[in-house]
N, CA, C and O atoms as a printed pandas DataFrame, in Angstrom:
     atom_number atom_name residue_name chain_id  residue_number  x_coord  y_coord  z_coord
0              1         N          MET        A               1  -20.348   28.950  -89.217
1              2        CA          MET        A               1  -19.629   27.709  -89.400
2              3         C          MET        A               1  -18.152   27.906  -89.132
3              4         O          MET        A               1  -17.609   28.999  -89.296
4              5         N          ASN        A               2  -17.543   26.873  -88.735
5              6        CA          ASN        A               2  -16.124   26.870  -88.445
6              7         C          ASN        A               2  -15.329   26.953  -89.753
7              8         O          ASN        A               2  -15.603   26.210  -90.695
8              9         N          LYS        A               3  -14.328   27.875  -89.808
9             10        CA          LYS        A               3  -13.512   28.032  -91.012
10            11         C          LYS        A               3  -12.727   26.763  -91.324
11            12         O          LYS        A               3  -12.550   26.413  -92.491
12            13         N          MET        A               4  -12.269   26.094  -90.314
13            14        CA          MET        A               4  -11.496   24.861  -90.510
14            15         C          MET        A               4  -12.361   23.792  -91.167
15            16         O          MET        A               4  -11.897   23.059  -92.041
16            17         N          TYR        A               5  -13.626   23.706  -90.742
17            18        CA          TYR        A               5  -14.559   22.740  -91.297
18            19         C          TYR        A               5  -14.802   23.023  -92.779
19            20         O          TYR        A               5  -14.813   22.101  -93.594
20            21         N          MET        A               6  -14.996   24.293  -93.128
21            22        CA          MET        A               6  -15.238   24.674  -94.519
22            23         C          MET        A               6  -13.996   24.425  -95.387
23            24         O          MET        A               6  -14.112   23.984  -96.531
24            25         N          LYS        A               7  -12.831   24.706  -94.847
25            26        CA          LYS        A               7  -11.591   24.493  -95.584
26            27         C          LYS        A               7  -11.384   23.009  -95.875
27            28         O          LYS        A               7  -10.982   22.638  -96.978
28            29         N          ARG        A               8  -11.660   22.162  -94.884
29            30        CA          ARG        A               8  -11.508   20.727  -95.064
30            31         C          ARG        A               8  -12.501   20.209  -96.101
31            32         O          ARG        A               8  -12.136   19.395  -96.950
32            33         N          ASN        A               9  -13.729   20.661  -96.046
33            34        CA          ASN        A               9  -14.732   20.232  -97.021
34            35         C          ASN        A               9  -14.371   20.690  -98.432
35            36         O          ASN        A               9  -14.608   19.965  -99.399
36            37         N          LEU        A              10  -13.810   21.867  -98.554
37            38        CA          LEU        A              10  -13.388   22.358  -99.864
38            39         C          LEU        A              10  -12.318   21.449 -100.451
39            40         O          LEU        A              10  -12.369   21.130 -101.639
40            41         N          TRP        A              11  -11.350   21.025  -99.643
41            42        CA          TRP        A              11  -10.296   20.122 -100.120
42            43         C          TRP        A              11  -10.866   18.765 -100.524
43            44         O          TRP        A              11  -10.414   18.176 -101.505
44            45         N          ILE        A              12  -11.829   18.275  -99.801
45            46        CA          ILE        A              12  -12.461   17.002 -100.141
46            47         C          ILE        A              12  -13.191   17.127 -101.475
47            48         O          ILE        A              12  -13.065   16.256 -102.336
48            49         N          ILE        A              13  -13.945   18.196 -101.647
49            50        CA          ILE        A              13  -14.685   18.408 -102.886
50            51         C          ILE        A              13  -13.725   18.548 -104.069
51            52         O          ILE        A              13  -13.956   17.955 -105.122
52            53         N          LEU        A              14  -12.659   19.320 -103.909
53            54        CA          LEU        A              14  -11.677   19.506 -104.986
54            55         C          LEU        A              14  -10.960   18.190 -105.316
55            56         O          LEU        A              14  -10.686   17.909 -106.482
56            57         N          SER        A              15  -10.662   17.402 -104.309
57            58        CA          SER        A              15  -10.004   16.109 -104.540
58            59         C          SER        A              15  -10.912   15.160 -105.316
59            60         O          SER        A              15  -10.468   14.506 -106.260
60            61         N          VAL        A              16  -12.157   15.086 -104.929
61            62        CA          VAL        A              16  -13.115   14.223 -105.627
62            63         C          VAL        A              16  -13.294   14.705 -107.066
63            64         O          VAL        A              16  -13.336   13.897 -107.994
64            65         N          LEU        A              17  -13.399   16.000 -107.246
65            66        CA          LEU        A              17  -13.536   16.567 -108.580
66            67         C          LEU        A              17  -12.298   16.266 -109.428
67            68         O          LEU        A              17  -12.427   15.930 -110.605
68            69         N          GLY        A              18  -11.112   16.381 -108.851
69            70        CA          GLY        A              18   -9.871   16.079 -109.565
70            71         C          GLY        A              18   -9.806   14.635 -110.005
71            72         O          GLY        A              18   -9.405   14.347 -111.133
72            73         N          VAL        A              19  -10.196   13.719 -109.130
73            74        CA          VAL        A              19  -10.206   12.289 -109.480
74            75         C          VAL        A              19  -11.214   12.041 -110.589
75            76         O          VAL        A              19  -10.931   11.289 -111.522
76            77         N          PHE        A              20  -12.368   12.651 -110.507
77            78        CA          PHE        A              20  -13.385   12.495 -111.552
78            79         C          PHE        A              20  -12.871   12.993 -112.906
79            80         O          PHE        A              20  -13.041   12.310 -113.916
80            81         N          VAL        A              21  -12.256   14.154 -112.938
81            82        CA          VAL        A              21  -11.722   14.711 -114.186
82            83         C          VAL        A              21  -10.628   13.805 -114.744
83            84         O          VAL        A              21  -10.590   13.558 -115.950
84            85         N          TYR        A              22   -9.739   13.307 -113.886
85            86        CA          TYR        A              22   -8.664   12.416 -114.339
86            87         C          TYR        A              22   -9.243   11.181 -115.025
87            88         O          TYR        A              22   -8.831   10.839 -116.133
88            89         N          PHE        A              23  -10.194   10.508 -114.376
89            90        CA          PHE        A              23  -10.771    9.294 -114.951
90            91         C          PHE        A              23  -11.594    9.588 -116.199
91            92         O          PHE        A              23  -11.639    8.759 -117.108
92            93         N          TYR        A              24  -12.236   10.727 -116.264
93            94        CA          TYR        A              24  -12.982   11.118 -117.460
94            95         C          TYR        A              24  -12.021   11.267 -118.646
95            96         O          TYR        A              24  -12.298   10.763 -119.734
96            97         N          ILE        A              25  -10.908   11.948 -118.439
97            98        CA          ILE        A              25   -9.918   12.119 -119.510
98            99         C          ILE        A              25   -9.296   10.776 -119.862
99           100         O          ILE        A              25   -9.108   10.481 -121.042
100          101         N          TYR        A              26   -8.971    9.956 -118.866
101          102        CA          TYR        A              26   -8.364    8.649 -119.109
102          103         C          TYR        A              26   -9.277    7.768 -119.961
103          104         O          TYR        A              26   -8.827    7.169 -120.938
104          105         N          ILE        A              27  -10.534    7.689 -119.598
105          106        CA          ILE        A              27  -11.481    6.855 -120.342
106          107         C          ILE        A              27  -11.632    7.367 -121.770
107          108         O          ILE        A              27  -11.708    6.574 -122.709
108          109         N          ASN        A              28  -11.675    8.675 -121.937
109          110        CA          ASN        A              28  -11.806    9.230 -123.282
110          111         C          ASN        A              28  -10.521    9.073 -124.094
111          112         O          ASN        A              28  -10.572    9.160 -125.321
112          113         N          THR        A              29   -9.391    8.850 -123.464
113          114        CA          THR        A              29   -8.146    8.592 -124.183
114          115         C          THR        A              29   -8.084    7.143 -124.631
115          116         O          THR        A              29   -7.810    6.880 -125.802
116          117         N          VAL        A              30   -8.327    6.201 -123.743
117          118        CA          VAL        A              30   -8.197    4.784 -124.092
118          119         C          VAL        A              30   -9.346    4.284 -124.964
119          120         O          VAL        A              30   -9.262    3.187 -125.515
120          121         N          GLU        A              31  -10.395    5.051 -125.098
121          122        CA          GLU        A              31  -11.506    4.658 -125.962
122          123         C          GLU        A              31  -11.358    5.222 -127.379
123          124         O          GLU        A              31  -12.261    5.052 -128.198
124          125         N          THR        A              32  -10.255    5.879 -127.680
125          126        CA          THR        A              32  -10.053    6.433 -129.018
126          127         C          THR        A              32   -9.527    5.364 -129.968
127          128         O          THR        A              32   -8.911    4.388 -129.541
128          129         N          GLU        A              33   -9.771    5.555 -131.236
129          130        CA          GLU        A              33   -9.317    4.605 -132.249
130          131         C          GLU        A              33   -7.786    4.507 -132.299
131          132         O          GLU        A              33   -7.271    3.396 -132.424
132          133         N          PRO        A              34   -7.033    5.617 -132.209
133          134        CA          PRO        A              34   -5.568    5.468 -132.201
134          135         C          PRO        A              34   -5.061    4.589 -131.060
135          136         O          PRO        A              34   -4.149    3.786 -131.261
136          137         N          TYR        A              35   -5.634    4.728 -129.874
137          138        CA          TYR        A              35   -5.206    3.889 -128.750
138          139         C          TYR        A              35   -5.596    2.438 -128.983
139          140         O          TYR        A              35   -4.803    1.533 -128.720
140          141         N          ARG        A              36   -6.803    2.210 -129.471
141          142        CA          ARG        A              36   -7.276    0.833 -129.697
142          143         C          ARG        A              36   -6.394    0.085 -130.695
143          144         O          ARG        A              36   -6.002   -1.054 -130.441
144          145         N          ILE        A              37   -6.076    0.719 -131.836
145          146        CA          ILE        A              37   -5.267    0.003 -132.816
146          147         C          ILE        A              37   -3.836   -0.173 -132.317
147          148         O          ILE        A              37   -3.178   -1.158 -132.652
148          149         N          SER        A              38   -3.356    0.768 -131.524
149          150        CA          SER        A              38   -2.022    0.631 -130.931
150          151         C          SER        A              38   -1.988   -0.510 -129.933
151          152         O          SER        A              38   -1.022   -1.273 -129.889
152          153         N          GLU        A              39   -3.027   -0.631 -129.139
153          154        CA          GLU        A              39   -3.116   -1.696 -128.144
154          155         C          GLU        A              39   -3.118   -3.074 -128.813
155          156         O          GLU        A              39   -2.391   -3.973 -128.391
156          157         N          VAL        A              40   -3.927   -3.235 -129.843
157          158        CA          VAL        A              40   -3.985   -4.509 -130.573
158          159         C          VAL        A              40   -2.628   -4.812 -131.206
159          160         O          VAL        A              40   -2.129   -5.934 -131.118
160          161         N          PHE        A              41   -2.039   -3.807 -131.841
161          162        CA          PHE        A              41   -0.737   -3.973 -132.483
162          163         C          PHE        A              41    0.319   -4.436 -131.478
163          164         O          PHE        A              41    1.078   -5.361 -131.767
164          165         N          LEU        A              42    0.377   -3.809 -130.308
165          166        CA          LEU        A              42    1.384   -4.161 -129.307
166          167         C          LEU        A              42    1.157   -5.564 -128.741
167          168         O          LEU        A              42    2.117   -6.300 -128.510
168          169         N          HIS        A              43   -0.088   -5.933 -128.518
169          170        CA          HIS        A              43   -0.377   -7.277 -128.000
170          171         C          HIS        A              43   -0.032   -8.369 -129.011
171          172         O          HIS        A              43    0.328   -9.480 -128.622
172          173         N          GLU        A              44   -0.140   -8.065 -130.302
173          174        CA          GLU        A              44    0.133   -9.056 -131.342
174          175         C          GLU        A              44    1.590   -9.071 -131.809
175          176         O          GLU        A              44    2.003  -10.012 -132.486
176          177         N          ASN        A              45    2.369   -8.057 -131.466
177          178        CA          ASN        A              45    3.715   -7.898 -132.000
178          179         C          ASN        A              45    4.700   -8.886 -131.365
179          180         O          ASN        A              45    4.859   -8.909 -130.145
180          181         N          LYS        A              46    5.358   -9.698 -132.194
181          182        CA          LYS        A              46    6.296  -10.713 -131.715
182          183         C          LYS        A              46    7.511  -10.090 -131.034
183          184         O          LYS        A              46    8.016  -10.633 -130.052
184          185         N          LYS        A              47    7.981   -8.959 -131.545
185          186        CA          LYS        A              47    9.153   -8.302 -130.952
186          187         C          LYS        A              47    8.842   -7.807 -129.544
187          188         O          LYS        A              47    9.704   -7.858 -128.666
188          189         N          VAL        A              48    7.634   -7.336 -129.324
189          190        CA          VAL        A              48    7.222   -6.890 -127.986
190          191         C          VAL        A              48    7.158   -8.094 -127.048
191          192         O          VAL        A              48    7.641   -8.028 -125.917
192          193         N          LYS        A              49    6.570   -9.183 -127.510
193          194        CA          LYS        A              49    6.474  -10.390 -126.685
194          195         C          LYS        A              49    7.852  -10.910 -126.302
195          196         O          LYS        A              49    8.065  -11.323 -125.162
196          197         N          GLU        A              50    8.793  -10.894 -127.250
197          198        CA          GLU        A              50   10.150  -11.378 -126.977
198          199         C          GLU        A              50   10.889  -10.473 -125.988
199          200         O          GLU        A              50   11.596  -10.964 -125.108
200          201         N          ALA        A              51   10.733   -9.176 -126.127
201          202        CA          ALA        A              51   11.475   -8.237 -125.292
202          203         C          ALA        A              51   10.840   -8.004 -123.928
203          204         O          ALA        A              51   11.548   -7.931 -122.923
204          205         N          ILE        A              52    9.520   -7.888 -123.876
205          206        CA          ILE        A              52    8.809   -7.533 -122.646
206          207         C          ILE        A              52    8.284   -8.760 -121.921
207          208         O          ILE        A              52    8.322   -8.820 -120.692
208          209         N          GLY        A              53    7.793   -9.737 -122.671
209          210        CA          GLY        A              53    7.230  -10.935 -122.064
210          211         C          GLY        A              53    5.721  -10.877 -121.941
211          212         O          GLY        A              53    5.068   -9.943 -122.407
212          213         N          GLN        A              54    5.191  -11.899 -121.302
213          214        CA          GLN        A              54    3.746  -12.035 -121.127
214          215         C          GLN        A              54    3.442  -12.262 -119.653
215          216         O          GLN        A              54    4.304  -12.815 -118.970
216          217         N          PRO        A              55    2.326  -11.895 -119.121
217          218        CA          PRO        A              55    1.297  -11.125 -119.796
218          219         C          PRO        A              55    1.731   -9.671 -119.964
219          220         O          PRO        A              55    2.422   -9.115 -119.111
220          221         N          LEU        A              56    1.328   -9.078 -121.049
221          222        CA          LEU        A              56    1.692   -7.701 -121.362
222          223         C          LEU        A              56    0.703   -6.745 -120.702
223          224         O          LEU        A              56   -0.510   -6.862 -120.878
224          225         N          LYS        A              57    1.240   -5.809 -119.949
225          226        CA          LYS        A              57    0.405   -4.798 -119.301
226          227         C          LYS        A              57    0.722   -3.448 -119.922
227          228         O          LYS        A              57    1.888   -3.088 -120.080
228          229         N          LEU        A              58   -0.326   -2.700 -120.277
229          230        CA          LEU        A              58   -0.175   -1.390 -120.901
230          231         C          LEU        A              58   -0.715   -0.315 -119.976
231          232         O          LEU        A              58   -1.698   -0.523 -119.264
232          233         N          SER        A              59   -0.061    0.831 -119.998
233          234        CA          SER        A              59   -0.583    2.000 -119.287
234          235         C          SER        A              59   -0.156    3.242 -120.050
235          236         O          SER        A              59    0.880    3.248 -120.715
236          237         N          ILE        A              60   -0.951    4.281 -119.952
237          238        CA          ILE        A              60   -0.648    5.520 -120.662
238          239         C          ILE        A              60   -0.838    6.691 -119.712
239          240         O          ILE        A              60   -1.802    6.735 -118.947
240          241         N          ASN        A              61    0.085    7.635 -119.769
241          242        CA          ASN        A              61   -0.052    8.862 -119.007
242          243         C          ASN        A              61   -0.908    9.803 -119.845
243          244         O          ASN        A              61   -0.477   10.247 -120.909
244          245         N          ILE        A              62   -2.098   10.108 -119.384
245          246        CA          ILE        A              62   -3.039   10.873 -120.194
246          247         C          ILE        A              62   -2.585   12.309 -120.449
247          248         O          ILE        A              62   -3.091   12.960 -121.363
248          249         N          PHE        A              63   -1.648   12.805 -119.661
249          250        CA          PHE        A              63   -1.216   14.183 -119.838
250          251         C          PHE        A              63   -0.014   14.302 -120.766
251          252         O          PHE        A              63    0.141   15.324 -121.434
252          253         N          THR        A              64    0.841   13.282 -120.823
253          254        CA          THR        A              64    2.038   13.365 -121.665
254          255         C          THR        A              64    2.136   12.243 -122.686
255          256         O          THR        A              64    3.036   12.263 -123.525
256          257         N          GLY        A              65    1.240   11.270 -122.642
257          258        CA          GLY        A              65    1.368   10.096 -123.480
258          259         C          GLY        A              65    0.536   10.097 -124.739
259          260         O          GLY        A              65    0.536    9.107 -125.472
260          261         N          TYR        A              66   -0.177   11.178 -125.016
261          262        CA          TYR        A              66   -1.097   11.174 -126.147
262          263         C          TYR        A              66   -1.093   12.551 -126.786
263          264         O          TYR        A              66   -1.445   13.544 -126.148
264          265         N          ASP        A              67   -0.695   12.604 -128.044
265          266        CA          ASP        A              67   -0.671   13.877 -128.769
266          267         C          ASP        A              67   -1.359   13.670 -130.107
267          268         O          ASP        A              67   -0.935   12.828 -130.899
268          269         N          ILE        A              68   -2.407   14.423 -130.364
269          270        CA          ILE        A              68   -3.123   14.303 -131.637
270          271         C          ILE        A              68   -3.197   15.671 -132.294
271          272         O          ILE        A              68   -3.445   16.683 -131.638
272          273         N          GLN        A              69   -2.976   15.679 -133.602
273          274        CA          GLN        A              69   -3.037   16.913 -134.381
274          275         C          GLN        A              69   -3.985   16.694 -135.547
275          276         O          GLN        A              69   -3.799   15.774 -136.343
276          277         N          ARG        A              70   -4.991   17.532 -135.643
277          278        CA          ARG        A              70   -5.964   17.432 -136.734
278          279         C          ARG        A              70   -5.728   18.572 -137.720
279          280         O          ARG        A              70   -5.370   19.685 -137.336
280          281         N          THR        A              71   -5.938   18.268 -138.994
281          282        CA          THR        A              71   -5.820   19.294 -140.023
282          283         C          THR        A              71   -7.188   19.510 -140.650
283          284         O          THR        A              71   -8.111   18.725 -140.431
284          285         N          SER        A              72   -7.313   20.552 -141.412
285          286        CA          SER        A              72   -8.618   20.893 -141.987
286          287         C          SER        A              72   -8.984   20.018 -143.185
287          288         O          SER        A              72  -10.133   20.036 -143.625
288          289         N          ASP        A              73   -8.044   19.263 -143.713
289          290        CA          ASP        A              73   -8.329   18.447 -144.895
290          291         C          ASP        A              73   -8.709   17.010 -144.539
291          292         O          ASP        A              73   -8.385   16.081 -145.280
292          293         N          ASN        A              74   -9.389   16.825 -143.415
293          294        CA          ASN        A              74   -9.904   15.523 -142.974
294          295         C          ASN        A              74   -8.797   14.510 -142.692
295          296         O          ASN        A              74   -8.980   13.310 -142.896
296          297         N          LYS        A              75   -7.657   14.995 -142.226
297          298        CA          LYS        A              75   -6.550   14.132 -141.853
298          299         C          LYS        A              75   -6.165   14.429 -140.400
299          300         O          LYS        A              75   -6.448   15.498 -139.859
300          301         N          ALA        A              76   -5.507   13.434 -139.796
301          302        CA          ALA        A              76   -5.026   13.622 -138.422
302          303         C          ALA        A              76   -3.813   12.739 -138.200
303          304         O          ALA        A              76   -3.640   11.711 -138.855
304          305         N          LYS        A              77   -2.971   13.165 -137.253
305          306        CA          LYS        A              77   -1.813   12.383 -136.833
306          307         C          LYS        A              77   -1.837   12.314 -135.317
307          308         O          LYS        A              77   -2.245   13.256 -134.637
308          309         N          ALA        A              78   -1.391   11.178 -134.807
309          310        CA          ALA        A              78   -1.320   11.031 -133.351
310          311         C          ALA        A              78   -0.049   10.280 -132.993
311          312         O          ALA        A              78    0.416    9.423 -133.744
312          313         N          GLU        A              79    0.505   10.613 -131.835
313          314        CA          GLU        A              79    1.643    9.881 -131.291
314          315         C          GLU        A              79    1.294    9.485 -129.872
315          316         O          GLU        A              79    0.898   10.315 -129.054
316          317         N          LEU        A              80    1.449    8.199 -129.596
317          318        CA          LEU        A              80    1.133    7.673 -128.275
318          319         C          LEU        A              80    2.396    7.129 -127.635
319          320         O          LEU        A              80    3.184    6.442 -128.285
320          321         N          ARG        A              81    2.586    7.433 -126.369
321          322        CA          ARG        A              81    3.676    6.881 -125.574
322          323         C          ARG        A              81    3.022    5.950 -124.551
323          324         O          ARG        A              81    2.417    6.397 -123.577
324          325         N          ILE        A              82    3.157    4.659 -124.795
325          326        CA          ILE        A              82    2.472    3.660 -123.974
326          327         C          ILE        A              82    3.502    2.875 -123.176
327          328         O          ILE        A              82    4.401    2.257 -123.747
328          329         N          ASN        A              83    3.369    2.902 -121.860
329          330        CA          ASN        A              83    4.266    2.154 -120.987
330          331         C          ASN        A              83    3.873    0.682 -121.013
331          332         O          ASN        A              83    2.695    0.341 -120.914
332          333         N          LEU        A              84    4.877   -0.188 -121.148
333          334        CA          LEU        A              84    4.653   -1.629 -121.218
334          335         C          LEU        A              84    5.417   -2.325 -120.107
335          336         O          LEU        A              84    6.507   -1.898 -119.727
336          337         N          SER        A              85    4.840   -3.395 -119.591
337          338        CA          SER        A              85    5.566   -4.233 -118.638
338          339         C          SER        A              85    5.098   -5.672 -118.817
339          340         O          SER        A              85    3.954   -5.931 -119.192
340          341         N          GLY        A              86    6.008   -6.597 -118.542
341          342        CA          GLY        A              86    5.721   -8.018 -118.651
342          343         C          GLY        A              86    6.621   -8.781 -117.706
343          344         O          GLY        A              86    7.239   -8.193 -116.819
344          345         N          ASP        A              87    6.700  -10.090 -117.892
345          346        CA          ASP        A              87    7.503  -10.898 -116.974
346          347         C          ASP        A              87    9.004  -10.837 -117.270
347          348         O          ASP        A              87    9.799  -11.302 -116.454
348          349         N          LYS        A              88    9.412  -10.280 -118.405
349          350        CA          LYS        A              88   10.831  -10.186 -118.733
350          351         C          LYS        A              88   11.419   -8.802 -118.487
351          352         O          LYS        A              88   12.548   -8.679 -118.012
352          353         N          SER        A              89   10.658   -7.765 -118.810
353          354        CA          SER        A              89   11.215   -6.420 -118.744
354          355         C          SER        A              89   10.091   -5.386 -118.795
355          356         O          SER        A              89    8.909   -5.717 -118.697
356          357         N          LYS        A              90   10.494   -4.134 -118.950
357          358        CA          LYS        A              90    9.537   -3.052 -119.153
358          359         C          LYS        A              90   10.139   -2.045 -120.118
359          360         O          LYS        A              90   11.353   -2.009 -120.319
360          361         N          GLY        A              91    9.286   -1.233 -120.709
361          362        CA          GLY        A              91    9.741   -0.238 -121.664
362          363         C          GLY        A              91    8.600    0.675 -122.053
363          364         O          GLY        A              91    7.504    0.603 -121.497
364          365         N          THR        A              92    8.877    1.541 -123.023
365          366        CA          THR        A              92    7.875    2.471 -123.524
366          367         C          THR        A              92    7.763    2.309 -125.032
367          368         O          THR        A              92    8.764    2.377 -125.747
368          369         N          ALA        A              93    6.558    2.098 -125.507
369          370        CA          ALA        A              93    6.311    2.008 -126.946
370          371         C          ALA        A              93    5.882    3.384 -127.448
371          372         O          ALA        A              93    5.015    4.034 -126.864
372          373         N          ILE        A              94    6.501    3.806 -128.526
373          374        CA          ILE        A              94    6.101    5.034 -129.208
374          375         C          ILE        A              94    5.389    4.581 -130.484
375          376         O          ILE        A              94    5.999    3.955 -131.352
376          377         N          VAL        A              95    4.119    4.895 -130.593
377          378        CA          VAL        A              95    3.335    4.476 -131.747
378          379         C          VAL        A              95    2.797    5.730 -132.448
379          380         O          VAL        A              95    2.139    6.571 -131.834
380          381         N          GLN        A              96    3.094    5.831 -133.741
381          382        CA          GLN        A              96    2.613    6.954 -134.540
382          383         C          GLN        A              96    1.545    6.438 -135.492
383          384         O          GLN        A              96    1.753    5.450 -136.197
384          385         N          VAL        A              97    0.401    7.115 -135.507
385          386        CA          VAL        A              97   -0.710    6.719 -136.359
386          387         C          VAL        A              97   -1.200    7.926 -137.155
387          388         O          VAL        A              97   -1.055    9.073 -136.734
388          389         N          GLU        A              98   -1.781    7.634 -138.308
389          390        CA          GLU        A              98   -2.347    8.684 -139.154
390          391         C          GLU        A              98   -3.748    8.295 -139.567
391          392         O          GLU        A              98   -4.079    7.114 -139.675
392          393         N          SER        A              99   -4.559    9.302 -139.794
393          394        CA          SER        A              99   -5.927    9.083 -140.242
394          395         C          SER        A              99   -6.163    9.873 -141.520
395          396         O          SER        A              99   -5.785   11.037 -141.647
396          397         N          GLU        A             100   -6.800    9.192 -142.454
397          398        CA          GLU        A             100   -7.248    9.867 -143.667
398          399         C          GLU        A             100   -8.685    9.450 -143.899
399          400         O          GLU        A             100   -8.981    8.263 -144.039
400          401         N          SER        A             101   -9.569   10.415 -143.938
401          402        CA          SER        A             101  -11.014   10.162 -144.097
402          403         C          SER        A             101  -11.548    9.239 -143.008
403          404         O          SER        A             101  -12.420    8.408 -143.264
404          405         N          GLY        A             102  -11.027    9.387 -141.802
405          406        CA          GLY        A             102  -11.532    8.629 -140.662
406          407         C          GLY        A             102  -10.943    7.246 -140.471
407          408         O          GLY        A             102  -11.276    6.578 -139.492
408          409         N          LYS        A             103  -10.083    6.791 -141.366
409          410        CA          LYS        A             103   -9.463    5.457 -141.244
410          411         C          LYS        A             103   -8.047    5.618 -140.693
411          412         O          LYS        A             103   -7.196    6.247 -141.321
412          413         N          TRP        A             104   -7.807    5.045 -139.517
413          414        CA          TRP        A             104   -6.517    5.148 -138.844
414          415         C          TRP        A             104   -5.608    3.996 -139.239
415          416         O          TRP        A             104   -6.063    2.867 -139.423
416          417         N          SER        A             105   -4.311    4.292 -139.370
417          418        CA          SER        A             105   -3.321    3.244 -139.622
418          419         C          SER        A             105   -2.018    3.613 -138.918
419          420         O          SER        A             105   -1.693    4.788 -138.751
420          421         N          ILE        A             106   -1.289    2.590 -138.513
421          422        CA          ILE        A             106   -0.008    2.798 -137.835
422          423         C          ILE        A             106    1.059    3.071 -138.886
423          424         O          ILE        A             106    1.197    2.320 -139.852
424          425         N          THR        A             107    1.811    4.146 -138.693
425          426        CA          THR        A             107    2.858    4.502 -139.647
426          427         C          THR        A             107    4.255    4.197 -139.119
427          428         O          THR        A             107    5.175    3.960 -139.902
428          429         N          ASN        A             108    4.419    4.202 -137.811
429          430        CA          ASN        A             108    5.728    3.937 -137.215
430          431         C          ASN        A             108    5.519    3.503 -135.762
431          432         O          ASN        A             108    4.600    3.965 -135.087
432          433         N          ALA        A             109    6.383    2.615 -135.303
433          434        CA          ALA        A             109    6.306    2.175 -133.911
434          435         C          ALA        A             109    7.662    1.636 -133.490
435          436         O          ALA        A             109    8.312    0.910 -134.242
436          437         N          PHE        A             110    8.082    1.991 -132.292
437          438        CA          PHE        A             110    9.311    1.439 -131.752
438          439         C          PHE        A             110    9.214    1.335 -130.247
439          440         O          PHE        A             110    8.416    2.018 -129.606
440          441         N          LEU        A             111   10.039    0.470 -129.699
441          442        CA          LEU        A             111   10.049    0.177 -128.273
442          443         C          LEU        A             111   11.340    0.698 -127.666
443          444         O          LEU        A             111   12.431    0.325 -128.099
444          445         N          LEU        A             112   11.218    1.553 -126.670
445          446        CA          LEU        A             112   12.376    2.074 -125.945
446          447         C          LEU        A             112   12.541    1.273 -124.660
447          448         O          LEU        A             112   11.624    1.171 -123.845
448          449         N          MET        A             113   13.731    0.710 -124.503
449          450        CA          MET        A             113   14.060   -0.008 -123.282
450          451         C          MET        A             113   15.333    0.609 -122.715
451          452         O          MET        A             113   15.927    1.488 -123.339
452          453         N          LYS        A             114   15.750    0.160 -121.551
453          454        CA          LYS        A             114   16.922    0.746 -120.899
454          455         C          LYS        A             114   18.110    0.913 -121.831
455          456         O          LYS        A             114   18.692    1.994 -121.913
456          457         N          ASP        A             115   18.469   -0.145 -122.528
457          458        CA          ASP        A             115   19.695   -0.122 -123.300
458          459         C          ASP        A             115   19.493   -0.289 -124.800
459          460         O          ASP        A             115   20.462   -0.480 -125.536
460          461         N          GLN        A             116   18.244   -0.219 -125.265
461          462        CA          GLN        A             116   18.037   -0.415 -126.695
462          463         C          GLN        A             116   16.752    0.225 -127.195
463          464         O          GLN        A             116   15.849    0.556 -126.426
464          465         N          GLU        A             117   16.704    0.387 -128.513
465          466        CA          GLU        A             117   15.514    0.851 -129.199
466          467         C          GLU        A             117   15.197   -0.182 -130.276
467          468         O          GLU        A             117   16.042   -0.493 -131.116
468          469         N          ILE        A             118   13.976   -0.711 -130.245
469          470        CA          ILE        A             118   13.588   -1.779 -131.161
470          471         C          ILE        A             118   12.519   -1.261 -132.112
471          472         O          ILE        A             118   11.477   -0.767 -131.681
472          473         N          ASP        A             119   12.789   -1.379 -133.422
473          474        CA          ASP        A             119   11.804   -1.015 -134.436
474          475         C          ASP        A             119   10.735   -2.104 -134.455
475          476         O          ASP        A             119   11.052   -3.277 -134.650
476          477         N          LEU        A             120    9.489   -1.733 -134.257
477          478        CA          LEU        A             120    8.410   -2.711 -134.176
478          479         C          LEU        A             120    7.663   -2.911 -135.494
479          480         O          LEU        A             120    6.802   -3.784 -135.595
480          481         N          ILE        A             121    7.985   -2.122 -136.482
481          482        CA          ILE        A             121    7.299   -2.209 -137.763
482          483         C          ILE        A             121    8.103   -3.094 -138.709
483          484         O          ILE        A             121    9.304   -2.897 -138.893
484          485         N          THR        A             122    7.433   -4.059 -139.300
485          486        CA          THR        A             122    8.063   -4.885 -140.333
486          487         C          THR        A             122    7.575   -4.390 -141.688
487          488         O          THR        A             122    6.561   -3.697 -141.771
488          489         N          GLU        A             123    8.284   -4.740 -142.730
489          490        CA          GLU        A             123    7.865   -4.317 -144.068
490          491         C          GLU        A             123    6.467   -4.836 -144.398
491          492         O          GLU        A             123    5.683   -4.129 -145.032
492          493         N          THR        A             124    6.145   -6.052 -143.982
493          494        CA          THR        A             124    4.825   -6.621 -144.236
494          495         C          THR        A             124    3.761   -5.756 -143.565
495          496         O          THR        A             124    2.727   -5.454 -144.161
496          497         N          TYR        A             125    4.023   -5.361 -142.319
497          498        CA          TYR        A             125    3.035   -4.562 -141.617
498          499         C          TYR        A             125    2.910   -3.193 -142.239
499          500         O          TYR        A             125    1.795   -2.696 -142.402
500          501         N          LYS        A             126    4.037   -2.556 -142.599
501          502        CA          LYS        A             126    3.989   -1.232 -143.212
502          503         C          LYS        A             126    3.163   -1.252 -144.488
503          504         O          LYS        A             126    2.432   -0.305 -144.777
504          505         N          ASN        A             127    3.282   -2.327 -145.245
505          506        CA          ASN        A             127    2.570   -2.394 -146.511
506          507         C          ASN        A             127    1.097   -2.747 -146.337
507          508         O          ASN        A             127    0.293   -2.438 -147.217
508          509         N          SER        A             128    0.719   -3.385 -145.229
509          510        CA          SER        A             128   -0.679   -3.793 -145.065
510          511         C          SER        A             128   -1.559   -2.628 -144.632
511          512         O          SER        A             128   -2.763   -2.646 -144.889
512          513         N          LYS        A             129   -0.992   -1.621 -143.986
513          514        CA          LYS        A             129   -1.728   -0.421 -143.550
514          515         C          LYS        A             129   -3.031   -0.777 -142.860
515          516         O          LYS        A             129   -4.108   -0.371 -143.297
516          517         N          ARG        A             130   -2.927   -1.537 -141.782
517          518        CA          ARG        A             130   -4.103   -1.971 -141.022
518          519         C          ARG        A             130   -5.065   -0.865 -140.804
519          520         O          ARG        A             130   -6.107   -1.068 -140.181
């Protein structure tokens, strides 16, 4: 067989495999409970709607946008960096969530924009521990 032919096929196979791995990791990231509650929170948040606009589009970098730490005492913490865009502006939401006995709740959230940082947590929300 021609070496050039084999080299080209190897690159095609590696590219397809890379795309498959990327989408596998992406799907397993957005299907997690921390991402789901963060997504709902951001879509419902009035401060996000005022700053970013509607319709709100979310995206996450699966390699740098999701950090989860589990401990042995049935607790976990996660921090998500979710890119947001809408008809008014764009920014990045930092959402921190904690889990105790499998129940996740948002502990802190803020929106980073070009010239400002907006606290997205209200006292009512902090106390409700969704």
